[in-house]
Residue, then its C-alpha position, 0 to 999 in steps of 0.5 A: x500500500x502506497x502511503x502517499x495514496x492512502x485515504x486520499x478522499x477521506x483526507x480531502x473531506x477532512x481538509x474541506x471541513x477544516x478549511x470551513x472551520x478556519x474560514x468560519x472562525x476568521x469571519x466571526x473574529x473579523x465580525x467581532x473586531x468590526x463590531x467593536x470598532x464600530x461601537x467604539x467609534x460610534x458608527x454602529x449607532x448612526x443609521x447613515x452608516x447602515x453598510x457597517x451593520x450589514x457587513x458586521x451581520x454578514x460576517x457573523x452569520x456567514x462565519x457561523x454558517x461556515x463554522x457549522x458546515x465545518x463541524x458537520x463535515x467532521x462529524x458526518x462526512x456524508x455531508x461533505x462535497x466529495x461524499x455527495x459527488x461520490x454517492x451521486x455516481x454510485x450505481x443504482x441500488x449501491x447505497x453507502x454511508x459517507x465513510x463507506x463511499x470514501x473508503x470505496x474510492x480510496x481502496x480503488x485508488x490505492x493501486x491506481x496508475x499515476x500521471x503527472x507525478x501522481x496528480x492524476x490517479x486512474x484506478x480500476x473504476x475511479x479517476x481522481x485529480x489531486x487538488x484542493x477539492x479533489x472530486x473523483x469521477x467514475x471511469x464509466x461516466x467519462x464521456x469526453x476529454x477536452x484540451x483547454x488553455x488559458x493565457x496563464x495555463x498553456x495546456x490542461x485537461x477537463x474530464x467531462x461526464x454526460x452533463x459536461x462536469x468533471x475534474x480539471x488538471x493543472x498545467x501539463x505538457x503535450x506529452x503528459x496530456x497524450x499519455x493520460x488520454x491514451x491510457x483512458x482510451x482503454x480504461x474509460x468505456x464510454x469515452x468518445x474520441 
């Protein structure tokens, strides 16, 4: 078992929840500091400075909501985005809890073929692009691979399902893109070339 590939989805779900917790705590702190500043300077009591009240309330309620999402994701992983994405792609009748869904994809990716120094992992049933939000896609859901470029990123790949959604790689060379596409032609049964 490769330790660097062990439990990628579970750690991505945990990382997402911790990011929500930190963002919520930062927003609540900023709201408290802005509220204290507004109270001390008298802005809070002046109705003409209504914008300050709106900003303070937004920071408090937004921070509280992000804090709630972070705690909920740590306690119930099935509420995280990555679990929602995985469970939506499971075959009909294959009901799994959040932890089971994460474990299913993690087990498949343990022996995955790695591309781009392990950034793109292709298992027997799942493809994962390792990034901040790490959204896996079933190989049988990949219908199209698009080569795209922007001014800042000369070449990247998009792995698209039937709805036109899917993960995106970062910057890569033409040879790396060719290698990924060639491998997926044999691994993704519904891929249109």
